[in-house]
N, C-alpha and C positions, 0 to 999 in steps of 0.2 A: 163232565170233567170234575165237578165237585165230588161225586161219588168215588171216582177213581183216585182223587187226591186223598180222600179220607181213608180209602183202603190201604194206600201205601203207608201212611203214618200209623193207622190203627193196627196194622198187622205187625209192624216191626217192634213196637214197644212190648207187647206180651211175649213175643218170641225171645227178645233180648233178655227180659226178666227171667223167663224159664231157663234159658241157657246159663245165665249168671247164677241163678239159684242152685243149679246142679254143680257148678264150680265151687260155690261157697260151701256146699255140703261137705266137700273134701277139704277146702282150704281153712275154714274156720276151726275144725277140730285140730288140724295140724298146727295152726297158730296158737291155740290154747295150750296144747301139749308143749310146744316150744317155749312159751312164756313160763309155764309152770316149771319145766326143767331148768330154764335159765335162772329162775329165782331159787330153786333148790340147790343148784350147783354153784351159785355165785360165791366167789372167794370171800373169806372173812378176814384176810390180812395176815394169816399165820405165816405165810412164806416170807413176808418182809420182816416180821418180828423175829423169825428164827435165823435167817441167813443174811438178809439184805442189810440190816442195821449194823451187824458186826463188820461186814466188809466195807461199808461206807465210812465207818469210824476209823478203820485201819489205814485206808488210803484215801487221800483227798485230791480231787481234780481241780486245778486252778488254771486260769488263763494268764498269759504273759505275752510280751513282745520282744523279739530279738533286737538288740541295739548294736551288736557287734559280733563278728566271727573272726577267730584267730586260727588259721590252719597250720598244722605241723606236719612233719614227715611221718608217713605211716610206718609202723613197725613191719619188719620182714614177715611174710606169711610162710607158714610151714609148707614143705614140699607137697604138692598135690592139692593144697587148699586154694580157694579162689582169692585173688588179690583184692585188697580193700580199695574202695573208691577214695582217691586223694581228697575229694571235697567233703568227706565225712571224718577226716582225721583232724582233731583239734578241739577247741573249746568255743563256747558261745556265751555271750553276756546277755542275760534276759532280765527285763524289767517286769516285776510281778504286778499284775493288774488287779488282783483280788486276794483275799485271805488276810491273815494277821500281819503279813509282811508286805502288804500292798505298797507299791512305789519304790521298793528296794530293788537294787541290782544284784543279781547272783551270777556267778560264773560256773557253768556246767559243761561237762564233757559231751561232745556231739555223739549221737547214736551211731554205732558202726555195725559192720557185718553185712552179709548179703541182703540186698533190698533196702538198706538204710536210706532214709530220705535226706535230701539236702536242705539246708537252712541258710537264709541270707538276712542281712539287716532289714528290719521292717516287717518280717514275717510274724504273724500271730501264731502262737504255739500253745499246746496244752502241757502243763506240768503235773507231775505226780509228787505228792508230799506224803511221806510215810509217818508213822507214829512218832519217830524220833526227830522229825523236822527236816530230814534230808530231801532235797529236790532232785528231780530227774526229768529230762525232756522226753515226752512221750510221743507227740505227733503234732501235725499242723492243726491249727484252729480253723475248721471249715464252716463255722456257723454262718458267716456272712455270705459266702458263695452259695451255700445251700438255700438260704432264704431268698436270694436272687433267683435261683433256679425255680423255687417254689412259686414265687410271684409270677415269673414268666410263664410257667405251666398253667397257673390259674387264669391269667389274662388270655392265653391262647385258647383254652377250653371255653371260657365265657364268650370270647369274640366269635368263635365258630358256632358253638351250640346255643348261645344266648340263654334263655331261661332253662332249657334242657341241660346246658352246661353247668349252670348254678346247681341244679338238683343233682347232677353227677358228682360235683365236688362235695356236696353235703353227704351223698351216699358214700363217697370215699372216706370222709371223716368218720362216719358211723362205723365203717369197716375197721379202721384203725382203732377206734375206741373199744370195740368189742374184742379185738385181738389183744390189746394191751391191758384191758381191765378185766376180761373174763377168761379168754383161752389160755394165755400164758400164765397168769397167776393161778388159775385152776389146776393146770398141769403141775406147776411147782408145789402146790399144796398136797399132791399125791393122789388126786382124783384120776379116774380112768382117762387117759389121753384120747382114746377113741370116742368115748361118750361126750367128753367136753368138745371135741372137734365137731361131732355130729350136731350137737345143740348149737354151738357157735355158728357153724355153716348155715344151719336152718334159719337162725335169727338174722344173719347177714343177708341171706337170700330174700327172705320175706320183707325185710326193711328196705334194702337197697333197690330191689327191682321195682317195687311199687312206688318208692320215692322218686326214682329216676324216670320211670316210664309211665307213671300214673295208674290209677285204678281203672283198668279197662279189661275187656275180654281177651285180647291178645296177650296182655301181661299175665293174666291168670293162667292162660294155657302155657306160657313160658315157665311160670312157677311150678305148675304140675309136671311139666316135662323135666325141669331141673331136679325136682324131688325124686322122680322115678329113676332118672339117669344117675343121680348121686348115690341112691341106694344100691343100684347095680354096681357102680364103681367101687363102693365100699365092700360089697360082698365078694367081688372079683379080687380086690386087693387082699382081703383077709385070707381067701383061699390060696392065692399065689404066694403070699409070704409063708404060709404053712407048708406048701409043697416045696418051695425053694429053701426052706429052713433058714430064713433070715431073721436075725434078732434085733436088727436096727443099730448095732454097734459097728460102725465103719470108720470112725475117726476119734480123735482125742476128746472132742466135745461130747459126743454121745457116751463115751466111756466115763467121763467125769460125772455126767448127769446120772448115769446108772449106778455109779459107786457112791457118790456123795449124797444124792437126794433120793435114792431108791425109786427112780422113775422107771416105769415100764417102757423100755426103749423100743420094743416091737410095736406097742400101742402108739408110741410117739411117731414112729415111721408111718404107721397107718393114718394117724391124724394129719401128718404132713401131706400124704397123698390125697386125702379127702379135701382139705382146704385148697391145695393146689389145683385139683380138678374143678372146684367150684369156680375159680377165676376164669376158666375157659368155657365151662358148661353154660354159664349165663349168657356169654356171647353167642353161642350156637343156638340156644333155645329162643332167645329174644329175636334173633335174626329169622329163624324159621316161623315163629308165630306172627311176626309183623309181615313177613313175605306172604303167608297164606291170607292174611287179612287184606293186604293190598291187591292180591290176585282176585280175591272174591269180590272186591269192590270194582275193580277194572273189568272183570268178566262175570257179570251176574248169572250167566247161563251155566257156569262151571258147577258141576256137582262134586261130591266127595272124591271120586276117583280122579277126576281131572285136576282138582286142586292138589291132591296128594302127589300126583305124578309131576306136575309142574314145579311145586315147591321142593319135591324130592330131588329133582335135577339140580336146583340151586344149592340144596344142602350137600349133595355129593361134591360139587365143586368147592364149596366152603370147607368141607372136611378134608379134602385133599390138600388144601393149602395149610390148614391148621395142623395137620399131622406133621408136615414138613417143619412148621414153626416149632412144634414141641420137641422134635428130635434135635433140631439145631440149637434150641435153648439149652437142652440137657448137655449136648456136646460142648457148647461154649462154656457152660458152668464147670464141666469136668475136663477142660482142655489141659490144665497143668498136670492132672493125673494121667491123662492119655499120653502126654509127652514123656512122663516118667516111665510109663510102661514101654514106650517105644525105645527109650534109651536102654532099658534093661533087656531088650531084644527077646521078650517072652513070646511064646507061641500065642496066636490069637485065641485058641481054645482056652488056654490058661487065663488069659486076660479077661475074657468074658465071664468066667466062673468065679472070679474074685468077688468078695462080698460087696465092695464098693460099686463095681460095674454091674453086678447082678441086681443090686438094689435099684439102680437107675433103670435097668431094663424092665424090672417088674413095675416100677413106678410109671414109666412111659407106656408100657403095654396096657396096664389096667386103666390108666387115664384115657388112652386112645380108644379102647373098647367102650368105655362109658360115653365118650364123645360120639362114636359111631352110632351107639344105641339112642343117643339123644335126638338125632335127626328124625328117624321114623316115628319115635314116640311123640315128640312135640308136633311134628307135621300132622300126624293122624289126629291128635287132640284138637289142634287148631282147625283142621279141615272139617272135622265133625262139628265143632262149635259153629263154624261159619255156615255150614249147610243147614244145621238146625235153626240158626238165626234167620235164615232166609226161607226155608221150605216148610216149616211147621204150620199147619192151619191155625189161623187166629181169627178172632172176632174183628169185623169191620167196625167203622165208626157208627153204623146204624144198629149194631148189636148182633148181626147175622154173621155166621162163619163163612169164610171164603170157600167157594166150591173147588175142591181139588181136581174135579174133572173138567174144569173150564178149558176150552180149546187153547192150543198154543198161540194161535193168531190173536185171540182176545187178550191173552196174558201179555203178549208183546205190545198190543195196542195201548194197554193201560200204563200210565206213567209209574215208574218206580221211584222210591224215595232217593235211591242213589243217583238217578238220572235227573232229579229236580235241580234247577240252577241254584247254586249257592249264593247267598246274599253277602257281599263283602263291601269293602270301601269303594270299589269301582263300579258296583252295580247301581244303576239309576233307580231311585225310589219311585213306586207307582204314583205317588201324589205330586210328582214334579214333571213338568213338561220337558220335552227333549231339549228345549232351549234354556232350561234352568228356571223358568218362572213357576213359582209354587201355585197350588190351587187348581191346576188344570190337568185333566187326564190326558195321557198321550193318545193320539189317534190310532185306531186299529189299522194294522197294516196287512197287506195280502201276502201271498207266498213269496213274491219276488221283492218284497220290501217296500212297494209303493203304497201310499195311503189308499184306503178303501174307496173314498169318493172319486179318486182319479181312475181307479180301476172300473167303477161303474160308468163313469163318463166315457171311457174308451170303448165300453161295450154297447 
């Protein structure tokens, strides 16, 4: 028994190290290149100096509280125009909460027009103050509700995920920091949006996946699968945008960015596809890698082919639901536009070929193809790593190599490391008697659970 126990532990460590070293041979150069590119492309603050400061000094955002609302009769609307909401016609008295006029009451006209919001006494509002000192009601102040939502979200994640939930929240914070301090400022400074998005996505992936799921072999396989799938998604998106001749200008925001800041709008569209695909790819790749690892542990007799087939079936079911999720998400985001096309009674062929809809089709198709490719790529990598981890010949504790020609019955008879009982809080320690008294060894028991001396007496 001692030799068999030594074989189980002595074989797994070299195999694990060999497989991990093969993974690090790919991951370490990728991490070094990503860090170097991150430092090279890091924004130097020119965007804020050129545009942000002038806009911030021209218009000032201030918080206030509505103390009273006076409604008046709405003016007559022109024929064919929508009728105004009676709750938006009149004035509101607002007490300024900050700024040079803090504590002062000002009377302002209520915002009108289609979609105008309603205000009541006690509502927190955001005011805009121009360079001449004139105030205007802009919107509701949603700071307090958003903080409450954020706290509830964090509490729910930590309550369910415990320490894993804490690391997930830290990973989410890292993602926001990289997006707000690297990706967006880098694009605003005129750097290639596609290059900035690739470097930012790689940095987010390497940091968040290892931070959330730990430094393990399944996580490394998920990272490799995400890298390969993300590269394929970027290549497919680049080719699709060229074939469809989409330049990324589909709304006023993209037009303003292209004209005022000279940003490559097609590269900006490609950057959005890459970053959006990363958010779903890591879900698929981590699921596949962990699935293979759990299957290999639960079924030590499974080889590469059986692990790949079993995990592949799970991946196909996952992809089927994810594809539906992606399409519904894009449809929900574009629902007002779809309603507008429906009102115009345009033929379906014309609607699908408009730049806005064609852009979403290309985005969803390229992202879906990358997701589909992520399943076989990640599953194959994880299955290969799991079988190498288990089947490679390695030295035993006595320094000899395990015999690969050993009979199947002898291999089954020897205990595996995965089959050894795990020692946890509820496992009795060998140095304690079964009744809890320390210092006594437990009596050896027979196959049916009776003490050995009772078995000898009966025979």
